C-alpha positions in Angstrom: 8.1 -1.6 8.5 6.5 1.7 7.8 3.1 2.6 9.5 0.5 2.9 6.8 -3.1 3.6 7.3 -5.4 2.1 4.7 -9.2 2.0 4.5 -10.4 -1.5 3.5 -14.0 -0.4 3.6 -15.0 3.2 4.2 -18.7 4.0 4.9 -19.8 0.6 3.5 -23.4 -0.4 4.1 -24.1 -3.8 5.4 -27.3 -5.8 5.2 -30.3 -4.8 7.4 -30.9 -8.4 8.4 -28.3 -10.3 10.5 -25.8 -11.5 8.0 -22.0 -11.7 7.4 -20.2 -8.6 6.2 -16.8 -9.4 4.5 -13.9 -7.3 3.6 -10.9 -8.9 1.9 -7.4 -8.2 3.2 -4.5 -7.6 0.8 -2.5 -10.8 -0.1 0.8 -9.4 0.9 2.3 -7.1 3.6 2.3 -6.8 7.3 -0.5 -5.7 9.5 0.1 -4.5 13.1 -3.6 -4.0 13.8 -7.1 -3.3 12.6 -9.5 -0.6 13.7 -13.1 -1.6 13.2 -15.9 1.0 13.4 -19.5 -0.2 13.5 -22.6 2.1 13.2 -26.2 0.9 13.6 -29.4 2.9 13.4 -32.1 2.3 16.0 -35.5 1.4 14.8 -38.6 3.5 15.5 -39.5 1.4 18.6 -36.1 0.0 19.6 -32.8 1.4 20.8 -32.1 -0.6 23.9 -29.6 -2.9 22.4 -25.9 -2.4 23.0 -23.7 -2.6 19.8 -21.3 -5.0 21.5 -24.2 -7.4 22.1 -25.4 -7.1 18.5 -22.1 -8.2 17.0 -22.2 -12.0 17.0 -18.6 -12.6 15.8 -15.6 -10.8 14.4 -13.3 -13.1 12.5 -10.0 -12.7 10.6 -9.4 -15.5 8.2 -6.1 -16.2 6.3 -6.0 -17.9 2.9 -9.8 -17.8 2.7 -10.5 -20.3 5.5 -7.7 -20.5 8.1 -8.9 -18.8 11.3 -6.4 -16.3 12.6 -8.6 -14.5 15.2 -12.2 -14.9 16.3 -14.1 -13.1 19.0 -17.5 -11.9 20.0 -18.5 -8.2 20.2 -18.3 -8.3 24.0 -14.9 -9.9 23.8 -13.7 -7.2 21.4 -15.0 -4.6 23.9 -13.1 -6.3 26.7 -9.9 -6.8 24.6 -9.9 -3.1 23.5 -10.4 -2.0 27.1 -7.6 -4.3 28.3 -5.0 -3.4 25.6 -5.6 0.4 25.6 -6.6 0.8 29.3 -9.7 2.7 28.3 -13.1 1.8 26.9 -13.7 1.9 23.1 -14.9 5.2 21.7 -18.6 5.0 21.3 -21.9 6.9 20.9 -24.8 5.3 22.6 -28.4 6.5 22.3 -31.8 4.9 23.1 -33.7 7.4 21.0 -35.7 6.2 18.0 -33.8 6.4 14.7 -30.6 7.5 16.4 -27.2 6.3 15.2 -25.1 4.4 17.6 -21.4 3.8 16.9 -18.4 2.0 18.4 -14.7 1.7 17.4 -12.6 -1.3 18.3 -8.8 -1.5 17.9 -7.5 -5.1 17.4 -3.7 -5.2 17.5 -1.8 -8.2 16.2 1.3 -7.2 18.2 1.6 -5.6 21.6 0.6 -2.2 20.1 -0.2 -0.6 16.8 3.1 -0.2 14.8 4.8 -3.1 16.6 7.8 -3.9 14.4 8.4 -7.3 15.9 5.0 -8.9 16.4 2.5 -8.5 13.5 0.3 -10.4 11.1 2.2 -11.4 8.0 -0.2 -11.6 5.1 2.2 -13.4 2.8 2.1 -16.6 4.8 
């Protein structure tokens, strides 16, 4: 298995209202992990929300409806911290109209590039 970095969605804009953002995975191949970056812009009178609390659910579905993984934003934060032994990279700001950002790494094996444990997309 060769390590290949692929962007499924780069700088995609999601809805402003709470909604579901979907990115289809390839139908074949092996995935050792996913890195998920989330950016939100504070409103003019807000900014006190933490991004991990704003993410209701991160789900990976196989074959369109089979749940493979599901976790909340706080769980993703804790999982990243546990697996990498450090907090996820993030920019936090309470200023009006500031951009906050956080990056989660979700491995499907013991580490990124694991040749034994991974998510097989052909199943």
